[in-house]
C-alpha positions in Angstrom: 3.6 95.5 71.6 2.6 96.8 74.7 5.0 99.7 76.8 4.8 98.1 80.4 4.8 100.9 83.3 8.0 102.0 85.0 8.7 101.2 88.6 11.1 102.7 91.0 13.3 101.0 93.2 13.6 103.2 96.2 9.9 103.9 96.9 10.9 106.5 99.8 11.9 109.0 97.0 8.8 107.6 94.3 7.5 111.4 94.1 10.4 113.3 93.8 11.5 110.9 91.2 8.1 110.6 89.5 8.4 113.6 87.5 11.9 113.3 86.3 11.1 109.8 85.0 8.5 111.2 83.2 10.2 113.6 81.2 13.1 111.1 80.7 10.8 108.3 79.3 8.3 110.2 77.5 7.0 107.5 75.2 8.1 108.4 70.9 6.1 105.8 69.4 7.3 105.0 66.0 8.3 101.9 63.6 11.7 101.4 63.6 12.6 100.8 60.2 14.8 98.1 59.3 14.9 96.5 62.8 14.8 93.1 62.7 11.4 91.5 64.4 12.2 90.2 67.6 14.7 92.4 68.9 14.6 92.8 72.5 14.3 96.9 73.5 14.9 98.2 77.0 16.4 101.3 78.8 17.6 102.2 82.2 16.1 105.7 83.6 18.9 107.2 86.4 17.2 109.8 88.7 20.2 112.0 90.7 19.4 114.5 93.3 20.3 116.2 96.7 18.6 117.0 99.9 19.9 119.6 102.0 22.7 120.4 99.9 23.8 116.1 100.2 23.8 114.4 97.5 21.8 111.2 97.4 22.1 107.9 96.1 20.9 107.6 92.2 18.0 106.0 91.8 17.2 103.5 88.6 14.3 102.2 86.6 14.7 99.9 84.2 11.6 98.8 81.8 10.5 95.6 80.8 12.3 94.3 77.4 9.9 94.8 74.8 10.1 92.9 71.3 10.3 94.5 67.9 6.7 93.3 66.5 6.8 91.9 62.7 6.2 93.8 60.3 4.9 92.3 57.0 5.4 93.9 53.8 6.4 93.0 50.3 6.7 94.6 46.6 6.8 93.1 43.4 8.1 95.4 40.5 7.1 94.5 36.6 6.0 96.9 33.8 8.2 94.9 31.2 7.3 94.9 28.0 8.7 91.3 26.1 8.5 90.6 22.6 7.6 87.3 21.3 6.7 85.6 18.5 2.8 84.1 17.6 3.0 80.4 18.6 6.2 80.4 20.4 6.3 78.3 23.6 8.2 78.6 26.6 8.2 82.7 26.5 10.2 84.3 29.7 9.4 87.5 31.4 10.5 88.8 34.6 9.9 90.5 37.9 11.2 91.5 41.2 10.0 90.6 44.3 11.6 92.7 47.4 11.3 91.5 51.5 10.5 95.0 52.9 9.6 93.3 55.8 11.6 93.4 59.3 12.7 89.4 59.3 13.5 87.0 56.3 10.1 85.6 55.0 9.2 82.4 52.2 6.9 83.9 49.3 4.2 82.0 47.3 4.3 82.9 43.5 1.1 82.8 41.6 0.9 83.5 38.2 -2.5 85.3 36.6 -2.7 84.6 33.2 -6.2 85.6 32.0 -6.7 89.3 32.8 -10.6 90.2 31.3 -9.5 94.1 29.8 -6.2 95.9 28.6 -4.8 93.6 26.5 -5.9 91.4 23.3 -5.2 87.8 24.2 -4.2 85.6 26.7 -1.5 83.3 26.9 -2.3 79.4 26.5 -4.3 78.1 29.3 -2.6 76.7 32.1 1.1 77.2 30.1 2.3 79.7 32.7 4.5 79.0 35.7 6.9 80.9 38.1 10.4 80.0 39.2 12.8 81.7 41.4 16.1 82.9 39.5 18.7 80.4 41.4 21.7 82.0 43.1 24.4 80.0 43.2 23.8 77.6 39.6 23.5 79.2 36.2 23.3 82.7 35.8 21.9 85.2 37.8 19.3 87.6 36.1 19.0 85.0 32.8 16.4 81.8 32.9 17.9 78.4 32.6 17.5 74.9 33.9 18.9 75.7 37.3 15.6 77.8 37.6 13.2 75.7 38.9 12.0 76.3 42.4 8.3 77.6 42.3 8.5 79.5 45.5 11.1 82.2 46.9 12.7 80.3 50.1 14.2 82.7 53.0 14.5 85.6 51.7 16.2 88.3 53.7 14.7 91.8 54.6 15.5 94.5 52.4 16.5 92.0 49.8 15.4 91.3 46.1 15.0 88.5 44.2 14.0 87.5 40.5 11.0 85.6 39.5 10.8 84.5 35.7 7.3 84.0 34.4 7.3 81.2 31.4 4.1 81.4 29.1 3.5 79.6 26.2 1.9 81.9 23.3 -1.1 81.1 20.9 -1.2 82.2 17.6 -1.7 85.8 17.5 -1.7 89.1 15.3 1.4 91.3 14.8 1.3 94.3 17.5 -1.1 92.4 19.7 -0.6 92.5 23.4 -1.3 89.9 26.4 -1.0 90.8 30.4 0.5 88.3 32.7 0.4 89.2 36.5 2.5 88.0 39.3 1.0 87.7 42.6 3.4 87.2 45.6 2.3 86.3 48.8 4.3 86.3 52.3 4.4 83.0 54.0 6.3 81.9 57.1 6.7 79.9 60.2 6.8 82.3 63.9 6.4 81.8 67.5 6.6 84.1 70.6 9.7 85.2 69.8 9.0 85.5 65.8 10.2 84.0 62.6 11.7 80.7 62.5 13.4 79.5 59.8 12.1 76.1 58.5 12.4 73.8 55.0 10.1 74.6 52.4 7.3 77.0 51.9 6.5 78.5 55.3 2.5 78.8 56.1 -0.2 81.4 55.9 0.5 84.3 57.9 -2.6 85.4 60.3 -1.9 88.9 61.7 -2.6 89.2 65.2 -1.6 90.0 68.7 -1.9 93.8 69.1 0.2 95.1 72.3 1.3 91.5 73.8 4.9 91.1 75.5 5.6 88.8 72.8 6.1 89.3 68.7 3.2 90.5 67.5 2.4 90.2 63.5 0.8 93.0 61.2 0.4 93.8 57.7 2.1 97.0 56.2 1.4 96.0 52.2 -0.2 98.0 49.9 -1.9 97.5 47.0 -0.7 95.9 43.9 -2.5 95.3 40.5 -4.1 92.0 41.4 -4.6 91.9 45.3 -5.6 94.5 48.0 -4.0 96.6 50.7 -2.8 94.5 54.0 -2.9 91.0 52.9 0.4 89.9 52.8 0.3 90.2 49.1 1.7 92.5 46.2 1.1 92.1 42.4 2.6 93.6 39.2 1.9 92.9 35.5 3.9 92.3 32.2 3.1 92.3 29.0 3.7 90.1 25.8 3.8 91.4 22.7 3.6 89.9 19.3 6.6 91.0 17.4 8.7 88.9 15.4 9.8 90.3 11.7 6.9 91.2 9.0 9.1 90.9 5.6 7.7 92.8 3.0 8.8 92.6 -0.7 8.0 94.4 -4.0 9.5 93.9 -7.6 9.6 96.2 -10.4 11.3 96.0 -13.8 12.2 98.5 -16.2 13.7 98.2 -20.0 16.6 99.7 -21.8 16.8 99.0 -25.9 19.8 99.1 -28.1 18.7 102.2 -29.1 18.8 103.9 -25.4 15.1 104.1 -25.4 12.6 101.6 -23.8 11.2 99.4 -26.3 10.7 95.6 -25.3 12.4 94.2 -28.4 15.1 91.5 -29.0 18.3 92.6 -27.3 16.8 95.2 -24.6 17.9 94.3 -21.3 15.6 94.1 -18.5 16.6 95.4 -15.3 14.9 93.7 -12.5 14.5 95.7 -8.7 13.6 93.6 -5.7 13.2 95.6 -2.7 13.0 93.8 0.4 11.6 95.4 3.5 11.5 93.9 7.9 9.9 95.8 10.0 8.2 94.8 13.4 10.5 93.5 16.3 12.7 90.6 16.2 14.5 88.4 13.7 13.5 87.1 10.1 15.9 83.9 10.1 17.6 82.4 7.1 16.0 85.0 4.7 16.6 84.2 1.2 15.0 85.5 -2.0 15.0 83.3 -5.1 14.0 84.7 -8.3 13.9 82.2 -11.4 14.6 84.3 -15.0 11.8 84.2 -17.1 11.1 82.5 -20.3 13.0 84.3 -23.2 15.4 86.0 -21.5 19.0 85.6 -21.0 20.8 86.1 -17.8 23.6 89.5 -17.5 26.8 87.8 -16.1 27.6 89.4 -12.9 24.7 91.9 -12.7 23.6 91.0 -9.3 24.1 94.3 -7.0 22.9 94.3 -3.2 22.4 97.4 -1.7 24.7 99.2 -4.3 27.4 96.4 -3.7 28.4 94.4 -6.9 28.3 90.6 -6.6 29.7 87.5 -8.1 27.4 84.7 -10.0 29.5 82.4 -7.8 27.9 80.3 -5.2 31.0 81.3 -2.9 29.5 82.8 1.0 33.0 83.8 1.8 32.8 86.5 -0.6 29.3 87.2 -1.1 25.7 85.8 -0.4 24.3 85.8 -4.1 24.5 83.2 -7.2 23.1 82.2 -10.4 21.7 79.1 -11.5 24.1 77.1 -8.4 21.2 77.0 -5.8 18.7 76.8 -8.6 18.9 76.3 -12.1 18.4 79.4 -14.2 17.4 81.4 -10.9 19.1 84.7 -9.1 19.5 83.8 -5.5 20.3 86.0 -2.9 20.9 84.6 0.5 20.4 87.2 3.4 20.9 85.2 6.2 19.3 86.4 9.5 17.8 89.6 9.4 16.9 92.2 12.5 13.9 94.2 12.0 14.0 97.2 10.7 16.1 96.4 7.8 15.9 97.3 3.9 17.7 95.7 0.9 17.5 96.4 -2.7 18.6 94.1 -5.1 18.7 94.7 -8.9 20.3 92.3 -11.5 19.8 92.2 -15.6 18.2 89.9 -17.9 18.4 90.4 -21.9 15.5 89.5 -24.6 15.9 86.9 -26.5 
């Protein structure tokens, strides 16, 4: 934006007023952070003086109005780790887009789903999409069926918006990671006075018009993870981590004979212990342990113990999660339900050698 020269109204006193005006209007050039693009700025300088002790009429000079330029700037915030299961569909990870420009803008959304280094796998090709978080329908901050817009429309200056990236996962190993990036590009339509709100996604923005009387467009963005500086873009990355739950089971047996020793003989009792470990992240759903009794043994009634608590043999989910012979014949069954990692459970029961 060009600063025009000042012109004095009373030309007969130009020489005297010149020095006073220079002191009053010495330019202090800086960006007025937050001032909306297209804002008109002008001011008037006034000179008072006397000649031969007689006050003279004030002299004023008003600058030609200038318009605040359009500074294109934005940020994308990521760094989120999202735990997912192998081969799971429509997995959501969230970014935040902030308009740090000085006018409203639209923003296009591009997902980077194939990052060559820094991870173990990529999301399923062509499965990723980005959606704006709807501000009036559904729940803000949670991806739902109302979040269908594939660009951000008319985001006011100094305002943020959630953007959800949704991808399908391939078959992958527990602990493996996939990086996914979001590139956001400022878009908009402008005339000589600045930004013009229009339906739909705005046009590609081109910088230009240095030091003109109109609203010029300058880029002020820094580089993100997947873009360059001063390109009307910014980007960030999130991480998908294959979590889910890893379930491990170990079983041991000890023997106590009628004589109080450990001789494996008819009438001796076998004490079985089953240890269940759920590790990693996520939840093991509908976790059930079935242990059929071996041949030549007889189950000792009401001998099931779960995590130190005595259980019944009846199939009664209101009182406990165990049974013998109801879920499956001649079988100890323990239903643990949905078990969130990390977790450990210990089950014991007894059987007599026939």
